[in-house]
LUMZA-562979 format. One line per field, with one value per residue (C-alpha): residue in three letters; x, y, z. Coordinates in steps of 0.2 Angstrom, whole numbers, plus 2048, in hexadecimal, padded with zeros to 3 digits. Example, Ala and Ser with C-alpha at 12.3 -4.5 7.8 and 13.67 -1.06 7.14 Angstrom:
2
residuo = c(ala / ser)
u = c(83E / 844)
v = c(7EA / 7FB)
w = c(827 / 824)
This chain:
516
residuo = c(unk / unk / unk / unk / unk / unk / unk / unk / unk / unk / unk / unk / unk / unk / unk / unk / unk / unk / unk / unk / unk / unk / unk / unk / unk / unk / unk / unk / unk / unk / unk / unk / unk / unk / unk / unk / unk / unk / unk / unk / unk / unk / unk / unk / unk / unk / unk / unk / unk / unk / unk / unk / unk / unk / unk / unk / unk / unk / unk / unk / unk / unk / unk / unk / unk / unk / unk / unk / unk / unk / unk / unk / unk / unk / unk / unk / unk / unk / unk / unk / unk / unk / unk / unk / unk / unk / unk / unk / unk / unk / unk / unk / unk / unk / unk / unk / unk / unk / unk / unk / unk / unk / unk / unk / unk / unk / unk / unk / unk / unk / unk / unk / unk / unk / unk / unk / unk / unk / unk / unk / unk / unk / unk / unk / unk / unk / unk / unk / unk / unk / unk / unk / unk / unk / unk / unk / unk / unk / unk / unk / unk / unk / unk / unk / unk / unk / unk / unk / unk / unk / unk / unk / unk / unk / unk / unk / unk / unk / unk / unk / unk / unk / unk / unk / unk / unk / unk / unk / unk / unk / unk / unk / unk / unk / unk / unk / unk / unk / unk / unk / unk / unk / unk / unk / unk / unk / unk / unk / unk / unk / unk / unk / unk / unk / unk / unk / unk / unk / unk / unk / unk / unk / unk / unk / unk / unk / unk / unk / unk / unk / unk / unk / unk / unk / unk / unk / unk / unk / unk / unk / unk / unk / unk / unk / unk / unk / unk / unk / unk / unk / unk / unk / unk / unk / unk / unk / unk / unk / unk / unk / unk / unk / unk / unk / unk / unk / unk / unk / unk / unk / unk / unk / unk / unk / unk / unk / unk / unk / unk / unk / unk / unk / unk / unk / unk / unk / unk / unk / unk / unk / unk / unk / unk / unk / unk / unk / unk / unk / unk / unk / unk / unk / unk / unk / unk / unk / unk / unk / unk / unk / unk / unk / unk / unk / unk / unk / unk / unk / unk / unk / unk / unk / unk / unk / unk / unk / unk / unk / unk / unk / unk / unk / unk / unk / unk / unk / unk / unk / unk / unk / unk / unk / unk / unk / unk / unk / unk / unk / unk / unk / unk / unk / unk / unk / unk / unk / unk / unk / unk / unk / unk / unk / unk / unk / unk / unk / unk / unk / unk / unk / unk / unk / unk / unk / unk / unk / unk / unk / unk / unk / unk / unk / unk / unk / unk / unk / unk / unk / unk / unk / unk / unk / unk / unk / unk / unk / unk / unk / unk / unk / unk / unk / unk / unk / unk / unk / unk / unk / unk / unk / unk / unk / unk / unk / unk / unk / unk / unk / unk / unk / unk / unk / unk / unk / unk / unk / unk / unk / unk / unk / unk / unk / unk / unk / unk / unk / unk / unk / unk / unk / unk / unk / unk / unk / unk / unk / unk / unk / unk / unk / unk / unk / unk / unk / unk / unk / unk / unk / unk / unk / unk / unk / unk / unk / unk / unk / unk / unk / unk / unk / unk / unk / unk / unk / unk / unk / unk / unk / unk / unk / unk / unk / unk / unk / unk / unk / unk / unk / unk / unk / unk / unk / unk / unk / unk / unk / unk / unk / unk / unk / unk / unk / unk / unk / unk / unk / unk / unk / unk / unk / unk / unk / unk / unk / unk / unk / unk / unk / unk / unk / unk / unk / unk / unk / unk / unk / unk / unk / unk / unk / unk / unk / unk / unk / unk / unk)
u = c(843 / 845 / 834 / 834 / 826 / 825 / 820 / 825 / 828 / 828 / 836 / 82F / 820 / 827 / 825 / 834 / 832 / 839 / 83C / 836 / 841 / 83C / 846 / 844 / 853 / 858 / 85C / 852 / 842 / 845 / 83E / 849 / 846 / 855 / 857 / 857 / 845 / 83E / 836 / 824 / 82B / 834 / 824 / 81C / 823 / 817 / 808 / 80C / 80E / 7FE / 7F5 / 7FC / 7F6 / 7E5 / 7E3 / 7E4 / 7F6 / 805 / 816 / 824 / 830 / 83F / 84A / 842 / 84C / 843 / 84D / 846 / 851 / 859 / 860 / 866 / 855 / 84C / 83B / 82E / 81B / 811 / 80F / 81B / 80F / 806 / 815 / 81F / 810 / 80E / 821 / 81F / 811 / 81B / 829 / 81D / 816 / 805 / 806 / 810 / 81E / 819 / 809 / 812 / 81B / 818 / 80C / 80F / 808 / 806 / 7FB / 7FB / 7F5 / 7EA / 7ED / 7DD / 7E4 / 7D9 / 7E2 / 7E3 / 7E6 / 7F7 / 7FD / 807 / 7FE / 7FC / 80E / 813 / 808 / 80E / 820 / 819 / 813 / 823 / 82C / 821 / 817 / 805 / 7FB / 7FA / 7F2 / 7ED / 7E1 / 7CF / 7D0 / 7DE / 7D7 / 7CF / 7E0 / 7E9 / 7DD / 7E1 / 7F0 / 7EB / 7F2 / 7F3 / 7E7 / 7E2 / 7DC / 7D6 / 7D4 / 7CC / 7D7 / 7E7 / 7DC / 7D3 / 7E3 / 7E9 / 7D9 / 7DC / 7ED / 7E5 / 7D4 / 7C9 / 7D0 / 7CA / 7C1 / 7CC / 7C6 / 7BD / 7C5 / 7B7 / 7B0 / 7BD / 7BF / 7AC / 7A8 / 7B8 / 7BC / 7B2 / 7B0 / 7A3 / 7A4 / 796 / 797 / 7A6 / 7A6 / 7A0 / 7A9 / 798 / 796 / 7A5 / 79F / 7AA / 7BD / 7BD / 7CF / 7D3 / 7C7 / 7D0 / 7E0 / 7D9 / 7D3 / 7E5 / 7ED / 7E1 / 7E4 / 7F7 / 7FB / 803 / 807 / 7FC / 7FC / 7ED / 7F1 / 7E3 / 7DA / 7D0 / 7BE / 7C2 / 7BF / 7D0 / 7CC / 7BC / 7C4 / 7D1 / 7C3 / 7BC / 7CC / 7C8 / 7B8 / 7C0 / 7D0 / 7D0 / 7CD / 7DC / 7E0 / 7E0 / 7F3 / 7F3 / 7E6 / 7F0 / 800 / 7F7 / 7EF / 801 / 805 / 7F5 / 7F8 / 809 / 803 / 7F5 / 7E7 / 7E0 / 7CD / 7C8 / 7B9 / 7B0 / 7B7 / 7C8 / 7CF / 7C9 / 7CA / 7C9 / 7DA / 7DF / 7DD / 7E8 / 7E7 / 7F2 / 7F1 / 7FF / 806 / 80B / 81D / 829 / 82B / 818 / 818 / 826 / 826 / 831 / 830 / 839 / 831 / 830 / 81E / 818 / 815 / 807 / 810 / 810 / 7FE / 7FA / 803 / 7FA / 7EE / 7ED / 7F7 / 7EE / 7F8 / 7EC / 7F4 / 805 / 810 / 80A / 813 / 824 / 831 / 83B / 82C / 829 / 83B / 83C / 82E / 839 / 842 / 833 / 82A / 837 / 83B / 82A / 831 / 838 / 846 / 846 / 856 / 857 / 866 / 865 / 857 / 858 / 854 / 843 / 83C / 82A / 821 / 81B / 815 / 807 / 7FF / 803 / 7F4 / 7F8 / 7EF / 7F5 / 7F1 / 7FC / 800 / 7FD / 7ED / 7E8 / 7E3 / 7F3 / 7EF / 7DC / 7D1 / 7C3 / 7CD / 7DC / 7EC / 7F2 / 803 / 813 / 81F / 82A / 81C / 817 / 829 / 82B / 81B / 81E / 831 / 82A / 828 / 839 / 83D / 842 / 832 / 828 / 831 / 82B / 819 / 813 / 803 / 802 / 7F1 / 7EA / 7D8 / 7D0 / 7C3 / 7B1 / 7A5 / 793 / 78D / 795 / 78D / 77C / 76E / 765 / 756 / 75C / 76B / 77C / 788 / 794 / 79B / 799 / 7A7 / 7A0 / 7A2 / 7B4 / 7B9 / 7B4 / 7C0 / 7CD / 7CB / 7CC / 7DC / 7E3 / 7E0 / 7E9 / 7F8 / 7F7 / 7F6 / 805 / 810 / 80B / 81D / 826 / 821 / 818 / 806 / 804 / 80C / 813 / 81E / 827 / 83A / 845 / 848 / 836 / 831 / 83C / 833 / 821 / 820 / 825 / 822 / 824 / 82D / 81F / 81E / 831 / 832 / 824 / 82C / 83D / 836 / 82D / 83D / 848 / 83B / 835 / 846 / 83F / 84A / 84D / 840 / 833 / 837 / 833 / 824 / 81C / 81E / 816 / 807 / 805 / 805 / 7F7 / 7ED / 7EF / 7E9 / 7DA / 7D6 / 7D9 / 7E8 / 7F8 / 803 / 806 / 801 / 804 / 7F4 / 7F8 / 809 / 803 / 7F6 / 804 / 810 / 802 / 802 / 814 / 810 / 80E / 820 / 825 / 816 / 818 / 829 / 834)
v = c(72E / 741 / 74A / 75B / 767 / 778 / 787 / 799 / 7A8 / 7BB / 7C7 / 7D9 / 7D7 / 7CA / 7B7 / 7AC / 799 / 78D / 77B / 771 / 761 / 754 / 744 / 736 / 72D / 721 / 726 / 72C / 735 / 747 / 755 / 763 / 771 / 779 / 787 / 797 / 795 / 7A2 / 79D / 79B / 78F / 785 / 783 / 77B / 76A / 769 / 76F / 763 / 754 / 757 / 75A / 74A / 740 / 748 / 745 / 732 / 72F / 72A / 730 / 723 / 725 / 72B / 73A / 747 / 755 / 763 / 76F / 77F / 783 / 78F / 790 / 7A2 / 7AA / 7AD / 7A4 / 7AA / 7A6 / 797 / 795 / 786 / 77B / 773 / 770 / 768 / 75C / 758 / 754 / 749 / 73F / 73D / 736 / 72A / 724 / 72B / 738 / 735 / 741 / 742 / 749 / 759 / 75D / 770 / 772 / 780 / 77D / 789 / 78A / 78A / 77A / 779 / 76A / 761 / 762 / 771 / 77D / 78F / 79F / 7A7 / 7B8 / 7BB / 7AE / 7BA / 7BF / 7AD / 7A7 / 7B5 / 7AF / 79D / 7A2 / 7AB / 79A / 791 / 787 / 783 / 77F / 784 / 77E / 78C / 78E / 791 / 7A2 / 7A7 / 79F / 7B0 / 7B8 / 7A9 / 7A9 / 7BB / 7B4 / 7AE / 79D / 795 / 787 / 789 / 77C / 780 / 771 / 774 / 767 / 75C / 74D / 755 / 759 / 747 / 741 / 74E / 746 / 734 / 731 / 740 / 74F / 760 / 76C / 77B / 78C / 794 / 7A4 / 7A8 / 7BA / 7BF / 7D1 / 7D4 / 7CB / 7CD / 7E0 / 7EC / 7FC / 804 / 817 / 816 / 81E / 82A / 83C / 848 / 858 / 860 / 85E / 86A / 87C / 889 / 885 / 886 / 888 / 879 / 86E / 874 / 86F / 85E / 85B / 85F / 854 / 845 / 847 / 848 / 83E / 84D / 84E / 85C / 866 / 86F / 87C / 885 / 888 / 87B / 877 / 87E / 86D / 866 / 855 / 854 / 859 / 84C / 83F / 844 / 840 / 82D / 831 / 83C / 831 / 825 / 812 / 807 / 7FD / 7EA / 7E9 / 7F7 / 7EE / 7DE / 7E7 / 7EF / 7DE / 7D6 / 7E3 / 7E0 / 7CD / 7CF / 7DA / 7CD / 7D9 / 7D4 / 7D1 / 7BF / 7BA / 7C5 / 7D7 / 7D1 / 7DD / 7EF / 7FB / 80A / 812 / 80F / 81D / 81B / 828 / 822 / 82B / 838 / 82D / 820 / 81B / 81D / 809 / 808 / 816 / 810 / 7FE / 7F2 / 7E9 / 7D9 / 7D0 / 7DE / 7E3 / 7F1 / 801 / 80E / 816 / 805 / 801 / 811 / 80C / 812 / 81C / 82A / 82C / 839 / 840 / 84B / 857 / 855 / 85E / 852 / 844 / 840 / 849 / 839 / 831 / 83E / 83F / 82D / 830 / 83C / 82E / 823 / 833 / 835 / 823 / 81B / 80D / 80A / 7FE / 7F8 / 7F1 / 7EA / 7E1 / 7CE / 7D0 / 7D0 / 7E1 / 7E2 / 7EF / 7F4 / 7FF / 80F / 81B / 824 / 835 / 83E / 849 / 853 / 85F / 86B / 87A / 88A / 88A / 881 / 88A / 889 / 89B / 8A3 / 8AD / 8AA / 8B9 / 8B2 / 8AE / 8B6 / 8AB / 8A9 / 8A1 / 8AA / 8AC / 89F / 892 / 895 / 893 / 883 / 87C / 87F / 879 / 867 / 867 / 867 / 871 / 861 / 859 / 869 / 86A / 858 / 85E / 864 / 86D / 878 / 880 / 88B / 887 / 896 / 897 / 893 / 8A2 / 8A2 / 8A5 / 895 / 88B / 893 / 886 / 88A / 882 / 883 / 877 / 87E / 87F / 874 / 867 / 855 / 849 / 83F / 84F / 852 / 840 / 840 / 84E / 845 / 835 / 83D / 846 / 836 / 82C / 83A / 837 / 824 / 826 / 832 / 828 / 816 / 813 / 81A / 80F / 81D / 822 / 833 / 844 / 844 / 835 / 83F / 83F / 84F / 847 / 844 / 855 / 85C / 852 / 853 / 864 / 870 / 882 / 892 / 8A2 / 8AB / 89C / 89B / 8AD / 8AB / 89B / 8A4 / 8B2 / 8A7 / 89C / 8AB / 8B5 / 8A6 / 89E / 88D / 87D / 873 / 866 / 874 / 879 / 868 / 866 / 876 / 870 / 85F / 868 / 873 / 864 / 85D / 86D / 86D / 85B / 860 / 86D / 861 / 86B / 863 / 872 / 87B / 88E / 89D / 89A / 888 / 88D / 89C / 890 / 883 / 891 / 897 / 886 / 889 / 899 / 891 / 88D / 89F / 8A6 / 89B / 893 / 8A2)
w = c(808 / 806 / 802 / 7FA / 7FB / 7F2 / 7FE / 800 / 80B / 809 / 807 / 807 / 7FC / 7F0 / 7F2 / 7F3 / 7F0 / 7FD / 7FC / 80B / 80C / 819 / 81D / 829 / 830 / 83E / 850 / 85E / 85A / 857 / 84D / 846 / 83A / 832 / 825 / 82F / 837 / 842 / 853 / 84B / 83E / 84B / 855 / 845 / 84B / 859 / 84E / 840 / 84B / 854 / 843 / 83B / 84A / 84B / 839 / 83B / 837 / 842 / 840 / 842 / 851 / 846 / 845 / 83A / 831 / 828 / 81D / 817 / 807 / 803 / 815 / 814 / 814 / 824 / 826 / 831 / 834 / 835 / 822 / 822 / 82D / 81E / 812 / 821 / 825 / 812 / 811 / 820 / 819 / 809 / 812 / 81B / 80A / 80D / 7FF / 7EE / 7EB / 7D8 / 7DD / 7E3 / 7D4 / 7D0 / 7DE / 7EB / 7FD / 80B / 81B / 82E / 837 / 846 / 852 / 84B / 839 / 834 / 828 / 82D / 822 / 821 / 81B / 80B / 800 / 7F1 / 7EF / 7F1 / 7E3 / 7D8 / 7DB / 7D8 / 7C7 / 7C2 / 7C6 / 7BA / 7C6 / 7C2 / 7D2 / 7E4 / 7F4 / 800 / 80F / 80B / 812 / 806 / 7F6 / 7F0 / 7F0 / 7E8 / 7D9 / 7D5 / 7CD / 7BB / 7B5 / 7C6 / 7CB / 7DE / 7EA / 7FB / 807 / 818 / 821 / 820 / 81E / 810 / 807 / 809 / 801 / 7F3 / 7EF / 7F0 / 7E7 / 7EC / 7E3 / 7E8 / 7DC / 7D7 / 7DC / 7CE / 7C7 / 7BB / 7BC / 7C8 / 7C2 / 7C3 / 7D4 / 7DE / 7DC / 7E7 / 7DD / 7E8 / 7EC / 7F8 / 80A / 804 / 809 / 7FB / 7F7 / 7F5 / 808 / 80B / 80D / 804 / 803 / 7F0 / 7EF / 7F9 / 7EF / 7DF / 7E7 / 7EC / 7DA / 7D3 / 7E0 / 7DC / 7C9 / 7C9 / 7D9 / 7E1 / 7F4 / 7FC / 80D / 814 / 821 / 82A / 83B / 844 / 83D / 82C / 823 / 820 / 826 / 81D / 80D / 80F / 812 / 801 / 7F8 / 7F6 / 7ED / 7DF / 7DB / 7CC / 7CF / 7D1 / 7C2 / 7C4 / 7C4 / 7D1 / 7DC / 7DB / 7E0 / 7EF / 7F3 / 7F4 / 802 / 80B / 80A / 812 / 81F / 823 / 820 / 80F / 810 / 80D / 802 / 7F6 / 7F3 / 7F9 / 7ED / 7EB / 7DD / 7E9 / 7ED / 7FF / 80C / 81B / 829 / 838 / 848 / 84C / 85A / 84D / 84E / 840 / 83E / 83D / 830 / 825 / 829 / 833 / 843 / 849 / 83B / 82E / 828 / 81D / 825 / 822 / 813 / 80A / 80F / 806 / 7F6 / 7E7 / 7F3 / 800 / 810 / 81B / 829 / 833 / 840 / 837 / 844 / 851 / 849 / 850 / 845 / 842 / 83C / 82F / 82A / 826 / 819 / 80F / 805 / 801 / 7FB / 7EE / 7E9 / 7EB / 7F5 / 806 / 80B / 81D / 825 / 836 / 83F / 83C / 82F / 81C / 815 / 80D / 801 / 801 / 7F4 / 7FA / 7EC / 7F5 / 7F4 / 805 / 80B / 81A / 825 / 833 / 83D / 83B / 84D / 85E / 861 / 84F / 84B / 845 / 835 / 838 / 837 / 842 / 852 / 85B / 85C / 86E / 869 / 86B / 85C / 864 / 866 / 854 / 84D / 858 / 852 / 83F / 841 / 844 / 831 / 829 / 81A / 810 / 815 / 80F / 7FF / 7FA / 7FB / 7EA / 7EF / 7FF / 801 / 80F / 815 / 81C / 82A / 824 / 822 / 829 / 817 / 812 / 820 / 820 / 81C / 80C / 805 / 7F3 / 7EE / 7EE / 7DF / 7E7 / 7DB / 7E1 / 7E2 / 7D3 / 7C8 / 7CE / 7CC / 7BA / 7B6 / 7C1 / 7B8 / 7A7 / 7AB / 7B3 / 7A3 / 799 / 7A4 / 7A2 / 78F / 78F / 79A / 794 / 78D / 79C / 7AB / 7B4 / 7B5 / 7BE / 7BC / 7CE / 7C9 / 7BB / 7BC / 7B7 / 7A6 / 7A3 / 7A9 / 79C / 78F / 795 / 79E / 790 / 793 / 788 / 78B / 795 / 7A0 / 7A2 / 7A7 / 7B4 / 7BB / 7BC / 7C6 / 7D2 / 7D4 / 7D9 / 7E3 / 7ED / 7EF / 7E8 / 7E8 / 7D9 / 7DF / 7E1 / 7CF / 7C9 / 7D4 / 7CD / 7BB / 7C0 / 7C8 / 7B9 / 7AE / 7B8 / 7B8 / 7A5 / 7A4 / 7AE / 7A1 / 793 / 78C / 785 / 789 / 799 / 799 / 7A4 / 7AE / 7B2 / 7B7 / 7C2 / 7CB / 7CE / 7D5 / 7E1 / 7EA / 7F0 / 7FA / 80B / 80F / 80C / 816 / 825 / 825 / 820)
């Protein structure tokens, strides 16, 4: 008797359903797994045999063939342990085949029959729903991510023996999805850095607000100790919350990467803030590896990627980010591995010094670098990379008057006040673009810029003068208009005026001052 069990694997961040077929036949005892299995899948035969024996069942001394169909998709990971074991028990007559109709099964097995968690459950269950199935059996640690998918009944046994009882006369209680949105999403903004704690730097704070409101990439350039990193750490506290759909999309990536939190607060409304060290390799940054996994740019999807000490990153690592910054996704191709595509729509927030010693252009300290050293240092950031950064702001040295302790409260705005303006502007953008498939000004295409960033004759004259005098590229032209659109949104204006455009142009001065 051939048994069939529905399971799945991951391609990129999308679930792909796999049929696990099990057959007993005559001949010498042998256990073979076919269908393009990876080494971890081949090892399942030893785990499965031990788990079945230690759960109180005895496999017959026959030839066992397990086929993972379709056979042209590479299968990796231990998630096929449980479906293979169930298929064997069906072939042995312990579980009825008709009990498995429309039921998805995944999980790793311990030698004693306990069921362990696996990665990628959320995208697999999403793919299951698209296929029209109605129920799934997953490890208990993965139940919270599985119930995020509406319309799927989720069961979470602790062991193989408990699963056998479920299919016999002791059915498990489905995991309750009630009040999921209220109880499983963590929207706490506690313990975040507050903009009110940043002394001075009003120009940089304003630029940070614009970047958060429109989703614009931003570069901060200034001497050591001027507050660049502290400003960056405040960004999470002023960005709008993730929508539920955005949170699920991000959770799928985290599930594939194996870093999705289990239990309560497995999904967060707070936008991710990723800050990889400058020694990070290009594969860790954009994704890849022998078994492809999402990189930092995908883990920052719908959130913020902070690159501190930008020139210290390997140049090839930075250059690999250029295409994802434009496309919002990255395709990873490796020899012998099926190409996979990961979403990567992130806000790049970068910080750097103006020279190796950090004091070039600073009035407080003398720069000790030679012209050649400065040029070499700045050349680590290529022109095409710099052109993709919407907002470039210079962070000046902090003055004593800014740092002096005062008994009376300062006039610094808190992150909560700034966040209210950002949320209002972001909602204007969502309403404006609800029929276009985008949500932020930074995502506007050239055709959409023509439609939504209309300017009058005075603004055209100003933009023409800036374009010719600053030697701007076509991309920079469009980015100025997108930033100006965000500035107008923050002010609650439906049209872009001269002041909005002038401020947007002012955020393109650094490349002319330092790189030309």
